[in-house]
C-alpha positions in Angstrom: -27.2 8.0 -19.7 -23.9 5.8 -20.8 -20.9 8.3 -20.9 -18.0 7.7 -23.0 -14.9 7.4 -21.5 -12.2 10.5 -22.8 -8.4 10.5 -22.4 -8.5 12.9 -19.2 -10.4 10.1 -17.3 -8.8 7.1 -18.4 -5.5 6.0 -18.3 -5.0 2.2 -19.9 -0.8 0.9 -19.3 0.4 -2.8 -20.1 2.2 -5.3 -18.7 6.0 -5.0 -18.8 6.3 -8.6 -19.6 4.8 -10.1 -22.5 3.1 -13.7 -23.0 5.6 -16.0 -24.4 1.9 -17.1 -26.6 -1.7 -16.9 -27.0 -3.5 -17.2 -23.9 -6.9 -19.6 -24.1 -9.4 -17.4 -23.2 -13.2 -18.4 -22.4 -15.9 -16.7 -21.9 -17.4 -16.1 -18.2 -21.4 -17.2 -18.9 -23.9 -16.9 -16.7 -24.0 -21.0 -16.2 -20.3 -21.1 -14.7 -21.5 -18.4 -12.6 -24.4 -20.2 -11.2 -22.5 -23.2 -10.3 -18.5 -22.7 -10.9 -16.0 -25.3 -11.2 -14.1 -26.3 -8.2 -10.8 -24.0 -9.2 -13.2 -21.4 -9.8 -12.9 -17.9 -7.5 -14.5 -15.6 -10.0 -16.8 -13.4 -7.9 -16.7 -11.4 -4.7 -17.4 -14.3 -2.2 -16.6 -17.1 -5.1 -20.6 -18.1 -5.2 -23.8 -16.4 -5.2 -24.6 -17.5 -1.9 -21.4 -15.7 -0.7 -20.4 -18.6 1.2 -16.8 -18.2 0.6 -16.0 -21.9 0.0 -13.5 -23.4 -1.7 -14.0 -27.4 -2.6 -10.8 -27.6 -3.3 -8.7 -30.0 -1.5 -4.7 -30.3 -3.1 -4.0 -28.3 0.3 -5.3 -30.1 3.2 -4.4 -30.4 6.7 -1.2 -32.9 6.2 0.6 -30.4 4.0 -0.4 -27.1 4.3 2.2 -27.0 6.9 4.1 -26.8 3.2 2.8 -23.8 1.7 5.8 -21.6 0.0 5.8 -18.4 -1.4 5.3 -18.3 -5.3 5.3 -14.7 -5.7 4.0 -11.0 -4.4 3.5 -7.6 -5.4 3.9 -4.6 -4.0 0.9 -2.3 -4.3 0.0 1.3 -4.0 -2.5 1.0 -1.6 -1.5 1.5 2.3 -4.3 2.6 4.0 -7.8 0.8 4.7 -7.0 -1.3 2.0 -9.5 -4.4 2.0 -8.7 -6.5 -1.3 -10.8 -9.4 -2.3 -8.6 -10.7 -5.7 -11.0 -12.6 -8.4 -9.4 -14.9 -10.9 -10.6 -15.9 -14.4 -8.8 -17.8 -17.4 -5.2 -17.4 -15.8 -5.6 -13.7 -14.4 -6.1 -11.9 -11.3 -8.0 -8.8 -10.7 -7.2 -6.6 -8.2 -8.7 -3.0 -6.9 -6.8 0.0 -5.6 -8.8 2.4 -3.9 -6.6 5.4 -4.9 -8.1 4.6 -8.6 -6.3 1.1 -10.4 -7.7 -2.3 -11.2 -4.3 -4.4 -11.7 -4.5 -7.7 -13.2 -1.5 -10.4 -13.1 -0.7 -13.3 -14.8 -1.4 -16.0 -11.7 1.4 -18.1 -12.3 4.1 -16.0 -12.9 3.4 -12.8 -11.0 3.4 -11.0 -13.9 1.3 -7.6 -14.5 -1.0 -8.0 -17.4 -2.4 -4.6 -17.5 -3.7 -1.8 -15.4 -6.5 0.4 -15.6 -6.0 3.5 -14.0 -8.7 6.4 -13.2 -8.3 9.8 -13.1 -9.9 11.1 -10.0 -10.8 14.5 -9.6 -8.8 16.7 -7.3 -11.6 16.9 -5.0 -12.2 13.5 -4.8 -11.6 13.1 -1.1 -15.6 14.6 -0.8 -16.3 10.7 -1.7 -16.5 8.4 1.2 -15.3 5.6 -1.2 -11.7 7.1 -1.5 -9.5 4.8 -0.8 -11.2 2.1 -0.4 -11.7 -0.6 -2.7 -12.3 -4.3 -2.3 -12.5 -6.0 -5.6 -14.9 -6.1 -8.9 -17.1 -8.5 -10.4 -16.7 -10.2 -13.8 -19.2 -12.1 -16.2 -18.7 -12.9 -20.0 -15.7 -10.2 -21.5 -16.0 -8.2 -19.1 -14.7 -6.5 -15.7 -16.7 -4.4 -13.6 -15.5 -1.7 -11.3 -17.6 0.7 -9.0 -15.4 3.8 -8.3 -15.0 5.9 -5.5 -16.0 9.4 -8.1 -19.3 7.3 -8.7 -19.4 5.7 -11.7 -20.3 2.4 -12.8 -16.8 1.1 -15.5 -17.0 -2.1 -17.9 -13.5 -2.8 -18.8 -12.0 -5.7 -20.9 -11.2 -8.7 -19.0 -8.2 -9.9 -21.5 -6.6 -6.1 -22.2 -8.0 -3.5 -19.3 -9.5 -1.5 -22.0 -12.6 0.4 -21.6 -15.6 -0.7 -22.9 -18.4 1.7 -21.3 -18.5 3.9 -17.8 -22.6 5.2 -16.5 -22.3 8.3 -14.4 -24.2 6.6 -10.5 -24.4 9.3 -8.3 -22.3 12.7 -7.8 -18.8 11.8 -5.4 -19.4 16.1 -4.1 -22.0 14.5 -1.8 -20.5 11.3 -0.1 -21.6 9.2 -2.6 -18.6 6.5 -4.4 -18.4 2.9 -4.6 -16.1 0.9 -2.2 -17.3 -2.4 -2.7 -17.9 -4.5 -6.0 -20.7 -5.0 -7.6 -22.4 -8.5 -8.4 -23.8 -9.8 -11.6 -26.2 -11.9 -12.3 -28.9 -12.6 -15.0 -27.3 -9.7 -17.4 -27.3 -7.3 -14.5 -24.9 -5.4 -12.7 -26.3 -4.7 -8.9 -24.2 -1.9 -7.0 -25.1 -0.1 -4.0 -22.8 3.0 -2.7 -21.0 4.4 0.5 -22.1 7.9 1.5 -24.2 7.4 4.7 -22.0 8.9 7.5 -22.4 12.3 5.9 -25.4 12.3 4.4 -26.1 10.3 0.5 -29.5 9.2 1.1 -28.8 5.1 0.2 -29.7 4.0 -2.8 -29.6 0.4 -4.6 -29.5 -0.7 -8.4 -29.5 -2.6 -11.2 -27.8 -1.6 -14.5 -27.6 -3.4 -17.6 -24.7 -6.0 -18.2 -24.0 -5.1 -21.9 -25.0 -1.7 -21.5 -24.7 0.2 -18.2 -28.6 1.1 -18.4 -30.3 1.8 -15.0 -32.6 -0.3 -14.9 -34.7 0.0 -11.7 -33.2 1.8 -8.4 -34.6 1.1 -4.7 -34.4 4.2 -2.3 -32.9 2.5 1.2 -34.9 5.8 2.9 -38.1 7.5 2.5 -37.5 11.0 0.3 -41.4 12.6 0.8 -44.0 11.6 3.4 -45.9 9.2 0.7 -42.7 7.3 0.9 -42.9 3.9 2.7 -41.2 4.3 5.8 -41.7 8.0 6.4 -43.7 7.6 9.6 -40.8 6.2 11.0 -38.4 9.5 11.4 -39.3 11.5 13.5 -38.1 14.5 11.8 -35.0 16.4 13.3 -33.6 19.4 11.7 -32.0 17.2 8.4 -34.5 15.3 6.2 -33.9 10.9 6.1 -30.7 9.9 5.2 -28.4 7.4 5.3 -29.1 3.8 5.1 -26.3 2.9 2.6 -26.5 -0.1 0.9 -22.5 0.0 0.5 -21.2 -3.9 1.5 -21.9 -7.5 0.1 -24.1 -8.5 -2.5 -25.8 -12.3 -2.6 -28.5 -13.7 -4.9 -31.0 -16.7 -4.8 -31.5 -17.6 -8.5 -34.3 -20.3 -8.2 -36.0 -17.0 -5.7 -35.2 -14.6 -8.0 -34.0 -12.2 -5.0 -30.7 -10.2 -4.5 -29.9 -9.6 -1.1 -27.9 -6.7 0.8 -27.5 -4.9 4.1 -27.6 -1.2 5.1 -26.1 1.1 7.5 -26.5 4.0 10.0 -29.2 6.5 10.3 -28.1 10.0 9.5 -27.9 11.8 11.6 -26.3 9.1 13.7 -27.8 9.5 17.7 -31.3 9.5 17.7 -30.9 12.7 19.7 -30.2 14.7 17.3 -33.0 12.4 15.3 -36.0 12.3 17.2 -37.3 8.5 18.3 -38.3 6.0 15.6 -37.3 2.9 13.6 -35.8 4.7 10.9 -36.6 2.4 8.0 -35.0 1.0 5.9 -31.4 1.7 8.2 -29.7 -1.0 9.7 -31.9 -3.7 7.3 -31.3 -6.7 5.7 -33.6 -6.4 2.4 -34.3 -8.6 0.0 -35.7 -7.2 -3.7 -37.0 -9.1 -7.0 -34.3 -9.2 -8.9 -36.2 -7.8 -12.0 -38.2 -5.1 -10.8 -36.4 -3.6 -7.8 -39.5 -4.7 -6.0 -38.9 -4.9 -2.1 -39.7 -8.8 -1.0 -39.2 -8.5 2.6 -37.3 -6.4 5.0 -35.6 -7.4 8.7 -34.6 -4.8 10.8 -31.5 -5.8 12.9 -31.3 -2.2 14.5 -34.1 -0.1 14.8 -34.0 3.6 16.0 -30.3 2.9 15.9 -27.6 5.4 17.8 -24.1 3.3 17.5 -24.0 2.8 13.9 -25.0 -0.9 13.7 -24.5 -1.9 10.2 -25.6 -4.8 8.6 -23.2 -6.7 6.4 -24.2 -9.7 3.9 -26.3 -12.8 4.1 -25.1 -15.8 3.5 -27.4 -18.2 1.7 -27.6 -21.8 3.4 -30.1 -24.5 3.7 -30.2 -26.0 6.7 -32.5 -28.8 8.9 -34.3 -27.0 11.4 -36.4 -28.8 14.1 -36.7 -31.7 11.5 -37.4 -29.5 8.3 -34.9 -28.2 5.6 -35.8 -24.8 5.4 -34.4 -22.0 2.7 -32.4 -19.9 5.3 -30.0 -16.8 5.5 -27.1 -16.3 8.3 -26.2 -12.9 9.5 -23.9 -12.1 11.5 -23.1 -7.6 11.6 -21.8 -4.9 13.9 -24.4 -5.5 16.9 -22.4 -9.0 18.6 -25.0 -11.3 17.7 -26.2 -13.4 14.7 -29.6 -13.9 13.4 -31.0 -17.1 11.4 -33.9 -15.9 8.7 -35.8 -17.6 6.2 -34.8 -15.8 3.0 -37.9 -16.5 1.1 -40.0 -14.6 3.4 -37.6 -13.1 5.9 -38.8 -15.3 8.5 -36.8 -15.0 12.2 -35.9 -17.9 13.0 -33.0 -16.9 16.0 -30.5 -15.0 17.4 -27.2 -16.5 18.5 -24.7 -14.2 20.4 -21.5 -13.4 18.8 -19.5 -10.7 20.9 -19.6 -9.1 24.0 -22.6 -6.6 23.8 -24.3 -4.8 26.4 -27.0 -2.6 24.7 -29.0 -5.7 23.4 -30.6 -8.2 25.9 -32.7 -10.4 24.2 -35.1 -10.9 21.4 -39.1 -11.1 20.9 -40.4 -13.9 19.2 -40.8 -11.5 15.6 -37.1 -10.8 15.6 -36.8 -7.2 17.2 -33.6 -6.8 19.6 -34.6 -5.9 23.0 -32.4 -2.8 24.4 -31.7 -1.6 27.7 -32.8 1.1 28.6 -29.7 2.5 30.5 -28.1 2.6 27.0 -30.3 4.5 25.1 -29.5 8.1 25.4 -32.7 11.1 25.9 -32.4 14.5 25.3 -31.8 15.1 29.0 -28.3 13.2 28.6 -27.4 16.0 25.3 -24.4 18.0 26.4 -24.6 16.5 29.9 -21.3 14.7 30.5 -22.6 11.3 31.3 -20.6 8.3 29.9 -22.3 5.7 28.3 -19.8 2.7 28.4 -21.7 1.0 24.8 -20.3 -2.2 23.6 -19.5 -3.2 21.1 -17.3 -0.5 19.9 -18.9 1.8 16.6 -16.3 -0.9 14.4 -18.8 -3.8 15.7 -18.1 -7.3 16.7 -17.1 -7.9 13.4 -16.5 -5.5 10.3 -15.4 -6.0 6.9 -13.9 -9.8 7.7 -15.9 -12.3 5.6 -17.6 -15.5 7.2 -17.0 -18.6 5.4 -19.8 -21.2 6.0 -18.7 -24.8 5.5 -21.2 -27.7 3.8 -18.5 -30.4 4.6 -18.9 -29.2 8.3 -21.9 -26.8 8.8 -20.3 -24.3 11.0 -20.0 -21.1 9.9 -16.7 -19.2 10.6 -15.5 -16.1 11.4 -13.2 -13.7 13.2 -14.9 -11.1 16.3 -13.5 -8.7 17.9 -14.5 -7.8 21.6 -14.3 -4.0 22.3 -16.4 -0.9 23.9 -16.6 3.2 23.3 -17.6 5.5 25.9 -19.6 8.1 24.8 -20.9 11.2 25.3 -23.9 12.7 23.3 -23.5 16.5 22.2 -25.6 19.2 20.6 -24.2 19.7 17.9 -25.0 21.8 14.3 -25.5 20.6 10.8 -23.2 21.8 8.1 -23.8 19.5 4.8 -21.7 17.0 3.4 -20.3 16.7 7.5 -20.5 14.0 9.5 -23.4 14.8 12.3 -23.0 12.5 14.5 -24.4 14.2 18.2 -22.0 12.1 20.0 -18.5 11.7 20.8 -16.7 8.3 20.9 -13.6 6.7 22.5 -12.5 3.2 21.9 -11.8 1.3 25.5 -11.5 -2.9 26.2 -14.1 -5.1 27.0 -14.9 -4.9 30.2 -13.1 -8.9 32.2 -11.5 -9.1 28.9 -7.7 -9.6 27.9 -8.0 -10.2 24.8 -9.1 -8.8 21.6 -10.0 -11.4 18.7 -11.3 -14.6 18.7 -11.6 -16.2 15.4 -15.1 -18.7 16.0 -16.8 -21.3 14.5 -20.6 -21.0 15.3 -23.4 -24.1 14.4 -25.7 -21.8 13.1 -28.3 -24.6 14.0 -27.8 -24.4 17.7 -27.1 -20.8 17.9 -23.6 -22.1 19.3 -20.0 -21.9 19.5 -18.6 -25.7 18.1 -14.9 -24.3 19.0 -12.8 -20.9 19.6 -9.3 -19.9 18.5 -7.4 -17.1 19.8 -3.6 -16.3 19.5 -1.5 -15.8 22.7 -1.5 -12.1 22.5 -5.4 -11.9 21.9 -4.9 -9.5 19.1 -7.8 -8.3 16.8 -8.6 -10.8 14.0 -8.5 -8.7 10.5 -9.1 -11.0 7.9 -12.5 -12.9 5.8 -12.8 -16.4 6.6 -12.1 -19.1 4.5 -13.1 -22.7 4.5 -12.0 -25.5 2.4 -12.7 -28.9 1.6 -9.3 -29.9 2.4 -10.6 -29.5 6.0 -8.8 -25.7 7.0 -10.2 -22.6 7.6 -7.8 -19.6 7.0 -7.3 -16.5 8.7 -5.6 -13.3 9.8 -4.7 -11.0 12.7 -3.8 -6.9 12.6 -0.1 -8.8 14.1 0.6 -10.0 10.7 0.1 -13.4 10.9 -1.6 -15.2 8.0 -3.4 -19.0 9.8 -4.6 -22.5 8.9 -6.9 -24.1 11.4 -8.3 -27.7 11.3 -12.1 -27.2 10.3 -13.5 -29.9 13.3 -11.7 -28.3 16.2 -9.8 -25.1 15.3 -6.0 -26.7 16.0 -3.5 -24.4 14.8 -1.6 -25.9 11.7 0.0 -23.3 10.2 0.8 -19.0 10.0 3.2 -17.2 8.6 3.6 -13.4 8.8 3.8 -11.2 6.4 4.4 -7.9 5.9 1.2 -6.0 7.5 -2.0 -6.7 9.1 -4.0 -9.4 7.0 -6.3 -6.7 5.5 -7.7 -8.5 3.0 -9.9 -11.7 2.3 -7.7 -15.2 1.5 -9.1 -16.3 -1.5 -7.6 -20.3 -3.4 -8.1 -21.3 -6.8 -6.5 -24.2 -8.9 -4.6 -23.2 -12.7 -3.4 -26.0 -14.4 -4.5 -28.6 -11.8 -2.4 -26.4 -9.7 -4.1 -24.8 -5.9 -3.0 -21.4 -5.1 -4.2 -19.5 -2.0 -3.8 -15.4 -2.2 -4.5 -12.5 0.1 -3.8 -9.1 0.4 -1.8 -7.5 3.8 -0.9 -4.0 5.0 -3.9 -2.5 4.4 -4.2 -0.8 7.8 -7.7 -1.5 8.2 -9.9 0.2 10.6 -9.5 -3.1 13.4 -5.8 -3.1 13.3 -5.7 0.9 13.8 -8.2 0.8 16.3 -7.4 -2.2 18.7 -3.4 -2.6 18.2 -2.9 -0.5 21.3 -4.9 -2.9 23.1 -2.2 -5.5 22.4 0.8 -4.3 21.9 0.9 -4.6 18.7 3.1 -2.7 15.8 1.0 -1.1 13.1 3.7 -2.6 10.0 3.3 1.6 7.7 4.8 0.1 4.6 2.8 -0.3 1.0 0.1 -3.2 1.0 1.0 -6.7 -0.9 -0.8 -9.2 -2.5 0.7 -12.6 -1.8 0.3 -16.0 -3.3 1.3 -19.3 -2.1 1.2 -23.0 -3.0 2.8 -26.2 -2.3 6.1 -27.2 -3.5 
């Protein structure tokens, strides 16, 4: 049902400095989203294949060390803020978890408009609260999923509300932190909340009206649902499997791809044995109908929160054959290469330190070390499992970037572990139900945490590795460009640029806080810009800073914009 906004729900604030003249406005067409101009960054990872690559080359290896600040803006958020700006028609759109979307005029840094949402007093029930990572753009609208479980369509020029539709119940933990994806006049959207029992649902809405078109449930709710037999039946019905992460889309196959989170309850000692479908999975759905084309479960029968992240869609030559491939790295400390048309497993490659998975079967099922799998006898026994990676994973929200020029896949990884004890636990609706306690530890034999790595996904090997002198955690998403450079960032405030071929450090600068967001690059009036959010105090920063003696800056998040002189 379409719900109209009231004054109590929304506030629209116009920027304080008027424009000198009317802005030229060009509606964002589906054709332009399918084939963006080189200077565009109009969606979360720029293109539907979510490769996070920009062909712009005005900023290159020879001049990146000349980058200078153009403008900066202190935002309201300073906790778990992982922003990716979206840019179109000279405006930059930035979302905040506290309930705002801010539009900036790119060249001047002036605030064009602010849309502010009046969240209810108990909004902290939503697992998405204080977590907003971006928006989607299509036509003349900006689409934003809110922490109070609404999908909102805003006028991209003014910030005025066009429509909103309720998508769930935030009081059950549901809410939207990650941006939707808009394709073929549909808005695809998942939700958070699986950590506290919300059952995963992935949905498609009509982009013009907000009408619900279809729903795919990521975990079963009754015995005749697919996957029910993979849940043993603990004290609570199947839950979790939240599809809270980045969405990708293949227009030729008409498939939409997303990853799911861990089961609820977390520990198999509470849940009982079984694969717990379709948690910790990569899922491909028909974009028109929502029917499942295939799924690949990265971590069956999960106990340690091994969520699946985005699927990067690339065509690769593998054993002499061009394959429509998909690259996925996730929390497990491994990457997988799949056929994106069929879901067929091609190969796996090691990414970060892991001691749970010892290998993979020919069909792509992980082989677990039996010493890392708890039994009921371990509950309240005092036994401690040293499990690697930590539940933030070998990687977390920091997205990869794939360069079609080098054929390399770039991303920051962190090596850390956790001491785990399994405990008995009473179920409380709406609360975390883990059945385990954890404390973060260094990985054995490591004197560093973070590595920025270039992978050859076909060979399944590292091409090169970059580490800071103190081995600090990697926090930012990667951005590779046509200029032969790849950007990244760390917990100790360093935004850096490396040579895409060999990892040589070309430039770095220190900002206000951890480089918490995704660097993006775009062009306005022929000039290339670089933008990034910093100071978000994200999970990798707060959990790992103690191991590298890194200060955690305590101020607000800031959007930074750079360009050549």
